[in-house]
C-alpha positions as CSV (number, residue, x, y, z in Angstrom):
1,M,-4.2,25.8,-6.8
2,V,-2.9,23.5,-9.6
3,K,-5.8,22.0,-11.6
4,R,-5.6,18.3,-12.2
5,P,-6.7,17.1,-15.6
6,G,-9.7,14.8,-15.5
7,A,-10.7,15.6,-11.9
8,A,-14.4,15.5,-11.3
9,A,-16.1,18.9,-11.2
10,L,-17.4,19.3,-7.7
11,A,-18.7,22.4,-5.9
12,G,-16.3,23.7,-3.3
13,G,-18.5,22.7,-0.4
14,V,-19.0,19.1,-1.7
15,L,-15.2,18.8,-2.4
16,L,-14.5,19.9,1.2
17,A,-16.9,17.3,2.6
18,L,-15.4,14.7,0.3
19,L,-11.9,15.2,1.6
20,S,-12.4,16.0,5.3
21,P,-11.2,13.3,7.7
22,G,-13.4,11.6,10.3
23,M,-12.8,10.9,14.0
24,A,-11.0,7.8,15.0
25,T,-12.4,6.0,18.1
26,A,-12.4,2.4,19.3
27,Q,-15.4,0.2,18.8
28,D,-16.7,1.0,22.3
29,G,-16.4,4.7,21.7
30,A,-13.2,5.2,23.7
31,A,-10.0,6.4,22.1
32,F,-7.5,3.9,20.8
33,P,-4.5,3.4,23.1
34,R,-2.1,4.6,20.4
35,E,-2.4,7.4,18.0
36,V,-1.4,7.0,14.3
37,S,1.5,9.4,13.9
38,G,2.0,8.9,10.2
39,G,2.8,6.1,7.7
40,Y,1.2,5.0,4.5
41,A,-1.0,2.4,2.8
42,S,-0.2,0.9,-0.6
43,W,-3.2,-0.2,-2.6
44,S,-2.4,-2.7,-5.4
45,T,-5.2,-3.2,-7.9
46,A,-3.3,-5.8,-9.9
47,A,-5.6,-8.6,-8.6
48,A,-8.8,-6.4,-8.8
49,E,-11.6,-7.0,-11.3
50,L,-11.7,-3.4,-12.4
51,A,-9.7,-3.9,-15.6
52,D,-12.0,-6.7,-16.6
53,Q,-14.9,-4.2,-16.6
54,G,-13.0,-1.6,-18.6
55,V,-12.3,0.5,-15.5
56,S,-9.0,2.2,-14.9
57,F,-7.6,3.3,-11.5
58,D,-5.7,6.5,-10.8
59,V,-4.9,8.8,-7.8
60,A,-4.4,12.4,-7.1
61,E,-2.0,14.1,-4.7
62,P,-0.9,13.7,-2.0
63,A,-1.3,10.0,-3.0
64,V,1.2,8.9,-5.6
65,R,1.0,6.3,-8.4
66,G,3.7,3.6,-8.5
67,S,4.3,0.8,-10.9
68,A,2.5,-2.6,-11.3
69,D,-0.9,-1.1,-10.6
70,R,0.1,0.1,-7.1
71,A,-0.6,3.4,-5.5
72,W,0.5,4.9,-2.1
73,F,-1.6,6.9,0.3
74,P,-0.1,8.8,3.2
75,A,-1.7,8.0,6.6
76,T,-2.7,11.3,8.3
77,G,-4.4,10.2,11.5
78,G,-6.4,7.7,13.4
79,G,-5.6,5.2,16.2
80,A,-4.4,1.7,16.7
81,N,-4.4,-1.0,19.3
82,P,-1.2,-3.1,18.6
83,E,-2.3,-5.8,21.1
84,T,-5.5,-6.6,19.2
85,G,-4.7,-5.5,15.7
86,A,-7.7,-3.1,15.7
87,A,-7.1,0.2,14.0
88,E,-8.7,3.1,12.2
89,V,-6.4,4.8,9.7
90,E,-7.2,8.0,7.8
91,L,-5.6,8.2,4.4
92,A,-4.9,11.4,2.4
93,G,-5.3,11.7,-1.4
94,T,-8.1,10.7,-3.7
95,A,-8.7,7.6,-5.8
96,R,-10.3,8.1,-9.2
97,L,-12.0,5.5,-11.4
98,A,-12.4,6.1,-15.1
99,G,-14.3,4.2,-17.7
100,A,-17.6,6.0,-17.9
101,A,-18.7,9.5,-19.1
102,R,-17.4,11.0,-15.8
103,P,-14.7,9.8,-13.5
104,L,-15.8,8.6,-10.1
105,T,-13.7,10.2,-7.3
106,F,-13.3,8.8,-3.8
107,G,-11.8,10.9,-1.0
108,G,-11.8,10.8,2.8
109,L,-10.5,7.3,2.6
110,R,-10.6,5.5,6.0
111,L,-9.6,2.0,6.8
112,E,-11.2,0.2,9.8
113,L,-9.9,-3.1,11.2
114,R,-11.8,-4.9,13.9
115,E,-11.2,-8.5,15.2
116,G,-9.9,-10.0,12.0
117,A,-12.1,-8.1,9.5
118,G,-12.8,-4.5,8.5
119,A,-13.9,-2.1,5.8
120,L,-12.6,0.6,3.6
121,Y,-14.8,3.7,3.8
122,A,-14.8,6.5,1.2
123,R,-16.6,9.7,0.4
124,T,-17.8,10.5,-3.1
125,A,-20.2,12.8,-4.8
126,V,-23.5,11.4,-6.1
127,G,-26.0,13.7,-7.7
128,G,-24.1,16.8,-6.5
129,E,-24.1,15.6,-2.8
130,A,-21.3,14.1,-0.9
131,R,-21.9,10.9,1.1
132,E,-19.8,8.3,2.8
133,L,-20.1,4.6,2.1
134,A,-18.4,1.3,3.0
135,L,-16.8,0.8,-0.4
136,A,-15.2,-2.5,0.4
137,G,-15.0,-5.1,3.0
138,V,-11.4,-6.0,4.1
139,K,-10.2,-9.4,5.2
140,P,-6.8,-10.1,6.8
141,G,-3.9,-11.7,4.9
142,D,-2.1,-14.8,5.9
143,T,0.1,-13.1,8.4
144,A,-0.7,-11.4,11.7
145,P,0.0,-7.7,12.1
146,A,3.8,-7.1,12.7
147,V,4.1,-5.0,15.8
148,R,7.4,-3.2,16.6
149,A,8.5,-0.3,18.7
150,G,6.7,2.7,17.4
151,G,4.7,1.1,14.6
152,V,2.4,-1.6,13.2
153,T,2.2,-3.2,9.8
154,W,-0.7,-5.1,8.2
155,T,0.3,-7.1,5.1
156,G,-1.9,-8.6,2.4
157,L,-5.3,-7.2,3.4
158,R,-7.8,-8.3,0.8
159,A,-10.4,-5.8,-0.3
160,A,-13.7,-6.8,-2.0
161,L,-16.7,-4.7,-2.9
162,T,-19.6,-4.4,-0.5
163,D,-23.2,-4.6,-1.8
164,E,-23.4,-0.8,-1.5
165,G,-20.1,-0.4,-3.4
166,A,-21.1,-2.8,-6.1
167,R,-24.4,-1.0,-6.7
168,L,-22.6,2.4,-6.9
169,L,-20.0,1.2,-9.4
170,S,-22.7,-0.5,-11.5
171,E,-24.9,2.6,-11.6
172,W,-21.8,4.8,-12.5
173,S,-20.3,2.6,-15.1
174,G,-23.3,0.9,-16.7
175,R,-21.5,-2.4,-16.2
176,Q,-22.3,-5.2,-13.8
177,F,-20.4,-5.3,-10.5
178,A,-21.3,-7.7,-7.7
179,E,-20.7,-7.9,-4.0
180,G,-17.4,-9.7,-3.4
181,D,-15.7,-8.5,-6.6
182,G,-12.1,-7.9,-5.7
183,L,-10.7,-4.4,-5.4
184,G,-7.1,-5.6,-4.8
185,R,-4.7,-5.7,-1.8
186,L,-3.8,-3.3,0.9
187,D,-0.5,-3.2,2.8
188,V,-0.5,-0.7,5.6
189,T,2.4,0.6,7.8
190,V,1.7,3.2,10.5
191,G,3.7,4.9,13.2
192,T,2.3,4.7,16.7
193,G,5.1,6.8,18.4
194,A,6.6,10.2,17.8
195,A,5.6,11.9,14.6
196,D,9.3,12.3,13.6
197,D,9.8,8.5,13.6
198,A,6.8,7.7,11.4
199,P,7.4,6.0,8.1
200,E,6.7,8.1,5.0
201,V,5.2,7.2,1.7
202,P,7.8,7.0,-1.0
203,A,7.8,10.3,-2.9
204,R,8.7,8.5,-6.2
205,P,7.6,4.8,-6.0
206,D,9.2,4.0,-9.4
207,E,12.5,5.3,-8.3
208,T,14.7,5.1,-5.2
209,P,12.7,6.5,-2.3
210,Q,14.4,9.5,-0.7
211,P,14.1,10.2,3.1
212,S,12.5,13.5,4.0
213,P,15.0,16.0,5.5
214,S,12.5,16.6,8.4
215,V,12.3,12.9,9.3
216,T,14.8,11.3,11.6
217,T,14.9,7.6,10.6
218,P,16.0,4.9,12.9
219,E,19.2,4.5,10.9
220,K,20.1,8.1,11.6
221,Q,19.4,7.7,15.3
222,R,22.1,5.0,15.7
223,T,25.6,6.1,16.6
224,A,28.5,4.5,14.6
225,P,29.2,1.7,17.1
226,Q,25.5,0.8,17.1
227,Q,25.1,0.7,13.4
228,E,24.0,-2.8,12.3
229,A,25.6,-4.7,9.4
230,E,24.3,-3.9,5.9
231,P,21.4,-6.1,4.7
232,S,22.2,-9.0,2.4
233,A,20.1,-10.5,-0.4
234,A,20.2,-13.8,-2.3
235,V,18.1,-15.8,-4.8
236,A,17.3,-19.5,-4.7
237,H,18.1,-20.0,-8.4
238,A,21.2,-18.5,-10.0
239,G,19.6,-19.3,-13.4
240,L,16.2,-20.4,-14.7
241,E,14.0,-20.2,-17.7
242,A,11.4,-17.6,-18.4
243,G,8.0,-18.6,-17.0
244,G,9.5,-20.1,-13.8
245,E,9.4,-19.0,-10.2
246,Q,12.2,-17.3,-8.3
247,E,12.6,-16.9,-4.5
248,A,14.5,-13.9,-3.0
249,T,15.6,-13.8,0.6
250,G,17.1,-11.0,2.6
251,A,18.7,-10.7,6.0
252,G,19.9,-7.9,8.3
253,F,16.7,-5.8,8.4
254,E,14.9,-4.7,11.5
255,P,12.1,-7.0,12.9
256,G,8.8,-5.7,11.5
257,E,10.5,-3.4,9.0
258,V,8.8,-3.0,5.6
259,V,11.1,-4.0,2.8
260,L,10.4,-3.0,-0.8
261,V,11.5,-5.3,-3.6
262,A,12.5,-4.0,-7.1
263,I,13.0,-6.3,-10.1
264,D,15.2,-4.7,-12.7
265,E,14.8,-1.3,-10.8
266,D,11.0,-1.6,-11.0
267,T,9.5,-1.7,-7.5
268,R,6.8,-4.4,-7.6
269,Y,6.5,-6.0,-4.2
270,Q,6.9,-5.5,-0.5
271,A,7.6,-7.8,2.4
272,V,7.8,-7.5,6.2
273,A,10.9,-8.7,8.0
274,D,10.4,-11.4,10.6
275,A,11.6,-11.4,14.2
276,Q,15.1,-12.3,13.0
277,G,15.1,-9.5,10.4
278,R,14.7,-11.9,7.5
279,V,12.4,-11.6,4.5
280,V,11.3,-14.2,1.9
281,L,9.5,-13.4,-1.3
282,V,8.5,-15.7,-4.1
283,F,7.7,-14.1,-7.4
284,P,7.1,-15.1,-11.0
285,V,9.6,-14.7,-13.8
286,Y,7.3,-13.7,-16.6
287,A,7.3,-15.8,-19.8
288,T,8.1,-12.6,-21.7
289,A,11.3,-12.0,-19.6
290,T,14.4,-11.4,-21.8
291,A,17.3,-13.8,-21.6
292,G,20.2,-12.4,-19.7
293,V,21.0,-11.0,-16.2
294,H,18.2,-9.5,-14.1
295,T,18.5,-7.7,-10.7
296,V,16.6,-8.1,-7.5
297,E,17.0,-5.2,-5.0
298,L,15.7,-5.2,-1.4
299,Y,15.6,-1.8,0.3
300,T,14.0,0.0,3.2
301,V,11.3,2.6,2.7
302,S,13.8,5.3,3.6
303,G,16.1,4.1,0.8
304,E,19.1,4.2,3.1
305,R,19.7,0.5,3.5
306,R,19.6,-1.9,0.6
307,A,20.9,-5.1,-0.8
308,L,21.3,-6.3,-4.4
309,T,21.5,-9.7,-6.0
310,E,21.2,-11.1,-9.6
311,F,20.0,-14.1,-11.5
312,E,20.1,-15.1,-15.1
313,V,17.1,-15.9,-17.3
314,R,18.2,-18.7,-19.8
315,P,16.7,-19.0,-23.3
316,A,13.9,-21.6,-23.3
317,S,15.1,-25.1,-24.2
318,D,13.8,-26.6,-27.3
């Protein structure tokens, strides 16, 4: 086994309990109508209040760290009801907070969504014993779940500390956390069909994601006559000054498909294609952006279909 630097020192039995998944059942105790066959959750802590408290966020395999304070966790099981948007998704990998004498490690991550709200559960070791807690409450984003054949996507889920989570972080760090403090945003895409068709977490989020050889993507399933036109991309402003706001649009994607957005080859955002296969994303052009040409690339999680466009940042006017 490869030892990971900085990992919390846990006894074997405690570590096993920390990482072992739970059982996914609907709220009434019955099984969900659709099983989660794979997928991933991206957790962005850019809007979290951790950094303000001197706390840093990292992950351990099989979760992977991307850019812009984003991490990706593979979905390994659970269930979903696409009709109601209810789900329970088990996530692999560990999240690790640093900023005190010892890191605080969370495993056994489990996301529950029920009737417009939910919670992020985690297991951690306290006093040498593993326990599960509701780390954060989860509220839906501005868009309803995107349901497609063989999958569901939830976008912009907002996570905030529960009272129990706030007390744990306060005791661990010696700083003051309060119920409602933001823990960032979750975007979740799961497969609810055959395992071979399930979306996969990008292996290298900062680079071009590569499809797994064992996964048959929808693009590979189409024959040549059925192949759709390549996606296209455009920007609202061909040129603008640093500190402004740009809008990128894409077309030609599949309805409900997750589209990653890279600015200057740095993956920073994601969007979900609407019923017509279009995506729209508004993003800031930072005041520190250099003058010159910048690229915007929209691409599918598999990395097989993509579209590129450019815009120019002009020097600030006097």
